[in-house]
N, C-alpha and C positions, 0 to 999 in steps of 0.2 A: 292786768286785763282779764276780766272774767271769761270763763268758758262758756260756750253756747251749746245746748242741748235741747234736742226736740223731746217733747213728750207726746207720744200717740196712743189712741186706743181703737181696736177693730169695732165698728158698730154698723148700724143698717142691716142688721141680721134678723130683724122681726120678718114676718111672713103672714100675708094676709091678716088674720084676726089673732095670730100668735105673736106675743111680745116679747122680746129679748131686750135685756140690758136697759140702762138708764142713759139713754143717747143725749138727750137734752140737757142733763146736768152735768154730764162729762164734757160736753162742748164748751162749758164754762171754765174747765180746767185744764185742758189739753191744747196742743198747738197744730196737731196733725189728726185728721181723722181717716182711717183705712175702711171704707166703705164696701161691704158685701154686694155682689154683681149679680145675685139671682141664683148662683149655683148651690153654694153651701147655706145661704140664707139671702133674706132680701127679695124683693119683688119691684116691678118698675114704681109703683107708687111709693113704696118704702125708700126707694133709691132717690126719687125725686125729693121727698120730704127732708130726707138725712141731707143732701147736697144744699138743699136750701137753708136749713138750719146752720150748717156749718158755714156757709157763705155770711150769713147774718151775724156769726159768731167770731169771724174773721180766723176761721180754722182752715189750715190748707187740706185739699180735698186729695185722696188717693183711691185707687182702685185695689180691693182685696180679693183677686181671682184665686178659685180653688176647684176643687172636684165637683161632679154634679151629683151631690149626694145631700140632699136637704133632710132626710131621715138621720142620717149620722152626722150631721152638721159639719160635713167635710173633713171629718177626723177618721175616716175609714180609708185604709190604703187601697187604691185602685191601680192597676197596671194597664196603662194606655198607650197605644203606639204614639210616638213623639210626634208625628205629623199631625194627628188628631189633637192630641194635647196642645200644640201650638195653635191649632184652630180656636180650641176652647180658651185660650188666655186672651187672642185677639178679640173673641167675640164679647168676652166678659169686659175687657177694657173699653172696647168701642161702644159698649152700651152706656158706660158712665161718662165717657168722654162727651156724649151726645147730649146726656142729661145734664151734665156741668156745664156746656156750651148753651144749652136752651135757658139755664137759669142765670146765665151772665157770668159764669165762672170757668174755670179750666182745671184740668188734671194736673196735679203737681206732682205724684209719686205712684209707684206700684209696689205691693208687698204680697207675696204669696201666702195663702192660707193654710193652715191645719196640715193635715197629711201630706198635701202637696209641697209645702215648705218642708216638711221633715224628710221627705224623700229626697229633696232637691240637695239638702244639707249633707246627704250620704252619697250622693250619685251626681258627679260631676257632668255626665254627659245628658242626664235628664235635666238638670239644673240649666245647661247650656240652651237645651231646647226652648226651655221656659223663657229665658232672657233673650235669646234671639227674636222670639214671639214679641216680647215687649219692645224691643228695639225696632221691630219692623213697623210699630204702630204708634209709639209713644217714645220715640228718640230723645225728646226734650224732658221727659219725666226723671224723678230721681228714683233710683231702684234701693228700696231697703232689703238687705241681707244680712245673715247671721255671718259675724266674723268667725274665722277659725275652722270653717267648713268647706265641704265641697263647693259652696255657693261662690267663695271668694276668686278662685281660678276661673270659673265659669264666665265671670263677668269680663274677662281680658279681651280686649280688642273691639269691643262692642261700642265704645264712645258713649257708655251711659254713665252718668253721675251716680255714684253710689254712696248710700248712707248705712253705717254699721250699727245694727240695732242689738240691744239687750233687753231683757224681760223682767220687770219689776216683780211679777207673781209666779215666777217659775225658777225650779233649781236646774243647776248645770251638771252635765256629766263630764267626765275627764276629756273627752274629745270636742268640747265647746257645743255639742248638742244638747237639746233639753232633755231632762229627765222624763221618760215616759209617764203619761198621766196616771197610768195605772199603779205605778210604784209609790210606796209611803213618802211624803214630803215633796212630791214632785210639784205641788201647787202650793204656793204660799198664800196665805188667807189673811195673817195678822199684817194690818196696814203700817204699823210702826218698824216691823222687822223689815218689811219690804223697802220702805224708805230709807232705812239706815244702810241696807244692801246696796241701794242705788248710789247713795253719795260715796260708800267707800269703793265702788267699782268705778266711778267717773274719777274720783281723787287718786286712785291707783293706777288707772288707764289698764284696767285688766277685767276680766270675767273672774268671777270666785265660783269655784265648783263646790258641789255638796261637800267634798272631803276637805276643802279649805285650800286647794291648791290655787294658783293664779295664772292665768293665759292672757299675757299683754296683748292688747288690741286697742285700737282707735275706737272712740264710742260717739255716735252721733245722734242716737235717738233711743229713747227707753219705751217700751210697750207696757201697757195694761190692758189685758183681755177684757173686753166689755162684758163677756158672759161670766166672768168669775165673781163668785158672791162676794160681796164688799168691794167691787171695783171701784165704785166712786169714792170710797173711803180711803182705798189705796192709792189712787191718782191724787186725791187731795194731799195726802200725807207725803206722797213722792215730791209732788210741785213745791210744797212748803219747806221741806227738807233741802231740795236743791237750792231753792232762793236763799235759805239761811246759809249754804254753803258758798255764797256768792257764784251761783252759776245762772246764767241768763237762759230763759226759755224762749226757744226761736225755731221755727219750723226750717228745715233744709229747702232752700227755694233753688231751682234751677236757673 
């Protein structure tokens, strides 16, 4: 029996007259779309158009909440009171839920963005605050988390379905977190390299770190960052390599 893996991409990150990524093309490759909710990228019209396009492509819709940081694309760390952070997450998820409903669709999953995700990987208390907020407004959504990090124990007892995510275009540190973007080799740009790594990780049931170590984990979904140069080529290569390895591509549906 073939393994089933989701292929997701971050999108809807354009804002006003500023365009980010190749969303329409990516929607023909992936099975899940993580849509920016107006804080790190996106705006109401971009969100609406992205939801509409995802529904037309039969791609699962997910909310991608992050810090309120348009200038820094949500990749700058912010220290926010956990009560305020929970409100920010509910606000962003609620916006996408409303747009999806208006377009005849529904929210399928939630995935934290950028610096917020990185901080949640390191801080279980912060991660718990985020995930409790998700559970309070989208208890039927699948929660994408990074395995082997503080995110995993933070989900316990919340009743959320969890999908374990790995990244096609990023290198891993020894603690299963992503190598910081400022370090050499942190971002993988070669499509063939990314594809080969994903097949190897899926078949091994493990994250492969930059040093070559293996961290055993379940793998449910693979991400390609929509803003990575060459993202479309990477996504296509990963998809083709997974199919060639007898892996079914399918979104995790609650």
